C-alpha positions as CSV (number, residue, x, y, z in Angstrom):
1,M,-145.3,-41.4,61.2
2,I,-146.3,-38.0,60.0
3,S,-149.5,-38.0,58.1
4,K,-149.8,-36.6,54.6
5,T,-152.1,-33.9,55.9
6,L,-149.5,-32.7,58.4
7,A,-146.8,-32.8,55.9
8,R,-148.8,-30.8,53.5
9,L,-149.7,-28.2,56.1
10,A,-146.1,-28.0,57.3
11,L,-145.0,-27.3,53.7
12,G,-147.6,-24.6,53.3
13,F,-146.4,-23.0,56.6
14,L,-142.8,-23.0,55.4
15,I,-143.8,-21.4,52.1
16,T,-145.9,-18.8,53.8
17,F,-143.2,-17.8,56.2
18,A,-140.2,-18.2,53.8
19,G,-137.2,-16.3,54.8
20,P,-135.0,-16.0,57.9
21,L,-136.9,-16.9,61.0
22,N,-135.3,-13.8,62.7
23,A,-136.6,-11.5,60.0
24,I,-138.5,-8.7,61.7
25,A,-140.9,-6.4,59.9
26,E,-140.4,-2.6,60.3
27,D,-141.6,-1.7,63.7
28,G,-144.6,0.6,64.2
29,P,-147.9,0.9,66.1
30,A,-149.4,-2.5,66.0
31,K,-153.1,-1.4,65.7
32,Q,-152.3,0.6,62.6
33,L,-150.3,-2.2,61.0
34,F,-152.8,-4.9,61.6
35,G,-155.8,-2.6,61.2
36,S,-154.7,-1.8,57.6
37,Q,-154.7,-5.5,56.5
38,S,-157.7,-6.3,54.3
39,L,-157.0,-10.1,53.9
40,P,-155.5,-12.8,56.0
41,S,-152.2,-14.6,55.5
42,L,-152.1,-17.9,53.6
43,G,-151.1,-21.1,55.2
44,A,-152.1,-23.3,58.2
45,P,-154.3,-21.6,60.8
46,Q,-152.4,-20.6,63.9
47,S,-153.2,-18.3,66.8
48,T,-150.1,-16.7,68.3
49,G,-149.9,-15.1,71.7
50,F,-152.7,-14.2,74.1
51,Y,-156.2,-13.1,73.4
52,A,-155.3,-9.5,74.2
53,K,-151.7,-9.6,72.8
54,G,-151.2,-11.6,69.7
55,C,-152.2,-12.3,66.1
56,L,-153.7,-14.8,63.7
57,A,-152.3,-16.7,60.7
58,G,-154.5,-18.5,58.2
59,G,-157.8,-16.9,59.2
60,V,-161.0,-17.4,57.3
61,A,-164.1,-15.2,57.0
62,L,-167.6,-15.9,58.2
63,P,-169.9,-15.2,55.2
64,V,-171.8,-12.0,55.8
65,D,-175.1,-13.9,55.3
66,G,-176.0,-17.4,56.3
67,S,-179.1,-19.5,56.8
68,A,-179.3,-18.4,60.4
69,W,-177.0,-15.5,60.8
70,Q,-176.1,-12.0,59.5
71,V,-172.8,-10.2,60.1
72,M,-173.2,-6.6,61.4
73,R,-170.9,-3.5,61.0
74,L,-169.4,-4.7,57.8
75,S,-167.2,-1.6,57.3
76,R,-165.0,-2.8,60.2
77,N,-163.9,-5.9,58.3
78,R,-163.9,-8.0,61.6
79,N,-165.7,-11.1,60.5
80,W,-162.4,-13.1,60.4
81,G,-161.2,-15.8,62.8
82,H,-159.6,-19.2,63.3
83,P,-161.5,-21.7,61.2
84,R,-162.6,-23.5,64.3
85,M,-164.2,-20.2,65.6
86,I,-166.0,-19.6,62.4
87,A,-167.2,-23.2,62.2
88,L,-168.5,-22.9,65.8
89,L,-170.5,-19.7,65.0
90,E,-172.1,-21.4,62.0
91,R,-173.0,-24.4,64.1
92,L,-174.3,-22.3,67.0
93,A,-176.5,-20.3,64.6
94,R,-178.0,-23.5,63.1
95,D,-178.4,-25.3,66.4
96,A,-180.0,-22.4,68.2
97,S,-182.4,-21.9,65.3
98,A,-183.4,-25.5,65.0
99,K,-183.4,-26.5,68.7
100,D,-183.9,-23.4,70.8
101,G,-186.3,-21.2,68.9
102,W,-183.7,-18.5,68.3
103,P,-184.4,-16.8,65.0
104,G,-180.8,-16.4,64.0
105,L,-177.6,-14.7,65.1
106,L,-176.5,-11.1,64.6
107,V,-172.7,-11.4,64.7
108,G,-170.6,-8.5,65.8
109,D,-166.8,-8.3,65.9
110,I,-164.7,-11.5,65.6
111,S,-161.2,-10.5,64.6
112,Q,-159.3,-8.6,61.9
113,P,-158.0,-10.6,58.9
114,R,-154.6,-11.2,60.6
115,G,-155.8,-10.6,64.2
116,G,-153.7,-8.2,66.2
117,P,-154.8,-5.0,68.1
118,M,-157.7,-3.2,66.6
119,L,-157.9,0.4,65.6
120,T,-160.9,1.0,67.8
121,G,-162.8,-1.0,70.5
122,H,-161.6,-4.2,72.0
123,A,-158.4,-5.1,73.8
124,S,-159.0,-8.8,73.1
125,H,-160.2,-10.4,69.8
126,Q,-156.5,-10.5,68.6
127,V,-156.0,-14.2,68.0
128,G,-159.2,-15.2,66.1
129,L,-160.7,-17.1,69.1
130,D,-163.2,-14.4,70.3
131,A,-166.6,-13.4,68.9
132,D,-169.4,-11.0,69.9
133,I,-173.0,-12.1,69.3
134,W,-175.9,-9.7,69.8
135,L,-178.7,-10.5,72.2
136,T,-181.0,-9.0,69.6
137,P,-182.5,-11.7,67.4
138,M,-182.0,-11.7,63.6
139,P,-185.1,-10.4,61.8
140,K,-186.9,-12.4,59.1
141,R,-185.5,-10.1,56.4
142,R,-182.0,-9.3,55.5
143,F,-180.6,-6.0,56.6
144,T,-179.2,-3.7,54.0
145,N,-175.5,-2.8,54.3
146,Q,-176.5,0.6,55.5
147,E,-178.7,-0.9,58.2
148,R,-175.9,-3.1,59.4
149,E,-174.0,0.0,60.2
150,T,-176.7,1.9,61.9
151,V,-179.1,-0.5,63.6
152,E,-178.6,-0.5,67.3
153,A,-178.5,-3.6,69.5
154,R,-181.0,-3.6,72.4
155,S,-179.7,-3.4,75.9
156,M,-181.0,-6.1,78.2
157,L,-180.9,-3.8,81.3
158,K,-183.7,-1.9,83.0
159,G,-183.0,1.7,82.5
160,D,-179.8,2.9,84.3
161,T,-179.6,-0.1,86.6
162,L,-177.4,-3.1,86.8
163,F,-180.3,-5.5,86.5
164,V,-182.0,-7.2,83.6
165,D,-185.4,-5.9,82.5
166,P,-187.7,-8.9,82.8
167,D,-189.8,-7.5,79.9
168,K,-186.7,-7.7,77.6
169,W,-185.3,-11.1,78.7
170,S,-186.7,-14.3,77.4
171,A,-186.3,-18.1,77.8
172,N,-184.8,-18.5,74.4
173,R,-182.0,-16.0,75.3
174,T,-181.1,-18.3,78.3
175,A,-181.3,-21.3,75.9
176,L,-179.0,-19.5,73.5
177,L,-176.3,-18.9,76.1
178,K,-176.7,-22.5,77.4
179,R,-176.3,-23.8,73.9
180,A,-173.1,-21.8,73.4
181,A,-171.6,-22.8,76.7
182,G,-172.4,-26.5,75.9
183,Y,-169.8,-26.8,73.2
184,P,-166.6,-28.2,74.6
185,E,-164.3,-25.8,72.7
186,V,-166.0,-22.8,74.3
187,E,-164.0,-21.8,77.4
188,R,-165.7,-18.6,78.5
189,I,-168.8,-16.5,77.7
190,F,-168.7,-12.9,78.9
191,V,-171.9,-11.1,79.8
192,H,-172.9,-8.1,81.9
193,P,-173.1,-8.8,85.6
194,G,-176.8,-8.2,85.6
195,I,-177.3,-11.0,83.0
196,K,-175.1,-13.4,85.0
197,K,-177.3,-12.6,88.0
198,K,-180.5,-13.2,86.0
199,L,-179.1,-16.6,85.0
200,C,-178.1,-17.4,88.6
201,D,-181.5,-16.5,89.9
202,S,-183.5,-18.3,87.2
203,V,-181.7,-21.4,85.8
204,Q,-183.1,-24.7,87.2
205,G,-181.8,-28.2,86.9
206,D,-178.3,-28.5,85.3
207,R,-176.4,-25.4,86.3
208,S,-172.9,-26.7,85.4
209,W,-172.8,-24.6,82.2
210,L,-173.0,-21.4,84.3
211,N,-169.4,-21.9,85.2
212,K,-168.4,-20.7,81.7
213,V,-170.6,-17.6,81.9
214,R,-168.4,-14.8,83.4
215,P,-169.5,-11.3,84.4
216,Y,-167.6,-8.4,82.9
217,W,-168.0,-4.7,82.2
218,G,-170.2,-3.8,79.2
219,H,-171.8,-6.8,77.5
220,Y,-175.3,-5.7,78.2
221,Y,-176.5,-5.9,74.6
222,H,-174.3,-8.8,73.4
223,F,-172.3,-11.8,74.7
224,H,-168.7,-12.6,74.0
225,V,-167.8,-16.2,73.1
226,R,-164.2,-17.3,73.7
227,I,-162.8,-20.7,72.6
228,K,-159.7,-22.4,73.8
229,C,-156.4,-22.5,72.0
230,Q,-156.7,-24.9,69.1
231,P,-154.4,-27.7,67.9
232,G,-151.7,-26.5,65.6
233,S,-151.1,-23.3,67.6
234,P,-148.1,-24.0,69.9
235,Q,-147.6,-20.4,70.6
236,C,-151.1,-19.7,71.7
237,K,-151.3,-18.7,75.4
238,A,-154.2,-20.2,77.3
239,Q,-156.2,-18.4,79.9
240,E,-156.4,-19.7,83.5
241,P,-159.2,-22.3,84.1
242,T,-162.6,-21.0,85.3
243,G,-162.8,-23.6,88.1
244,T,-165.9,-25.8,88.8
245,D,-168.5,-23.7,90.7
246,D,-171.4,-21.9,89.1
247,G,-169.9,-18.5,89.7
248,C,-173.0,-17.3,91.5
249,G,-171.5,-16.6,94.9
250,K,-169.2,-14.0,96.3
251,P,-167.4,-13.1,93.1
252,L,-170.7,-12.1,91.5
253,A,-171.8,-10.2,94.6
254,W,-168.7,-8.0,94.2
255,W,-170.1,-6.6,90.9
256,F,-173.1,-5.2,92.8
257,T,-171.0,-3.1,95.2
258,D,-169.6,0.4,94.4
259,E,-166.0,-0.8,93.8
260,P,-166.2,-2.1,90.2
261,W,-167.8,1.2,89.0
262,K,-165.6,3.7,90.8
263,K,-163.9,6.1,88.4
264,A,-160.1,6.2,88.8
265,P,-158.8,9.5,90.2
266,P,-157.2,11.7,87.6
267,P,-153.4,11.5,87.6
268,K,-151.5,14.3,89.2
269,K,-149.4,14.6,86.0
270,P,-150.6,13.9,82.5
271,V,-149.7,10.3,81.5
272,K,-149.0,9.6,77.9
273,P,-150.9,6.5,76.8
274,K,-148.7,3.6,76.0
275,V,-148.9,2.5,72.3
276,M,-148.5,-1.2,71.7
277,M,-145.9,-1.6,69.0
278,L,-145.4,-4.5,66.7
279,S,-142.2,-5.4,68.6
280,D,-144.3,-5.8,71.7
281,L,-146.2,-8.7,70.2
282,P,-144.8,-12.3,69.8
283,K,-142.0,-12.3,67.2
284,L,-144.0,-14.5,64.8
285,C,-146.6,-11.7,64.4
286,A,-144.2,-9.6,62.3
287,Q,-143.9,-12.5,59.9
288,I,-147.6,-13.1,59.8
289,L,-148.1,-9.4,59.1
290,R,-145.8,-9.5,56.1
291,A,-146.8,-13.0,54.8
292,P,-148.5,-13.3,51.4
293,G,-152.3,-13.3,51.2
294,P,-155.0,-14.7,48.9
295,Q,-156.2,-13.0,45.7
296,S,-159.7,-12.5,46.9
297,V,-162.1,-12.7,49.9
298,E,-163.9,-15.6,48.3
299,E,-160.9,-17.8,48.5
300,V,-160.8,-17.5,52.3
301,T,-164.6,-17.3,53.2
302,L,-165.8,-20.5,54.9
303,G,-168.2,-22.3,52.6
304,V,-168.1,-19.9,49.7
305,G,-167.7,-21.9,46.5
306,A,-166.3,-24.8,48.5
307,K,-162.9,-23.2,48.2
308,V,-162.4,-23.5,52.0
309,R,-163.5,-26.8,53.3
310,Q,-166.1,-26.9,56.2
311,P,-164.7,-28.3,59.5
312,S,-166.6,-31.2,60.9
313,A,-168.0,-30.5,64.4
314,D,-166.9,-33.9,65.7
315,A,-163.5,-34.2,64.1
316,E,-160.4,-34.8,66.2
317,G,-156.7,-34.5,65.4
318,E,-153.3,-35.0,66.9
319,D,-151.8,-31.7,65.8
320,I,-153.5,-29.8,63.0
321,P,-156.8,-31.6,62.5
322,E,-157.6,-33.1,59.1
323,D,-160.8,-31.1,58.8
324,V,-159.4,-27.6,59.6
325,P,-159.5,-25.7,56.3
326,V,-156.4,-24.1,55.0
327,P,-156.7,-20.8,53.1
328,G,-155.6,-21.3,49.6
329,Q,-156.0,-25.0,49.8
330,K,-157.7,-26.6,46.8
331,P,-160.8,-28.9,47.5
């Protein structure tokens, strides 16, 4: 028997995406179309497509200031995500502050209001399930808006090397990464290979969480949290499982050879960069792009004025969980 909650959400979805299912928005460069959106679509939260090729319906915003976090680079308007992603960031901020001695999170890019390709930067962060967190701790005071644009994150590396500077690393940074990896919905955490090596060389006792920590280019001043596809997103494409080992063996050693850092030889003939078009994304993204949005940011900011209900950390659901907030939903 379909619950009242699912019936309500299904009705909201039909209203949001009213019109022929085969209706396609006018085609164009996807990053311009999604980058121009200032607010999310209304309706049930849904991640569509893959992390690097998709979009987001029903996103909510992380408040720019919280008890244990601050959002950086506000001009980018990338503090949006699936409600489960936003709830996890708030939980991580509070848990790390209360249990691990971490002063608070400085949160970088999450996603655009409706996800999709970004005007600058990331290839991923398109479905509301990725977030960047600085490895610089939050100060005791609040940054001004101008400071949030100009303050630079601190690299964890020693000079021009691939290795972590022991004078910059700290036990509470390790604890912060372990805390993030410990949440079951977190599937991967991307860090610089030097940070992964530091963890491999120093973590004692339980090392199972290291499996989720994956080395990747960049990520020397921040770490990237990725959560799994969430209930209610049937068109979300999952990533391959990470396996069961700690990832400290041969795959990590590869990063400390010359191969990953070689520059590709220039092409013999100029190659015109391929522009991702709206039509290259899943078909539902065109409808999400054109769907109606809220009247204001406050209506779709998690926790502001209780207009969007807070998800419970322990809630479960069969399809779309009871506790997942729906933008535009009345308390």
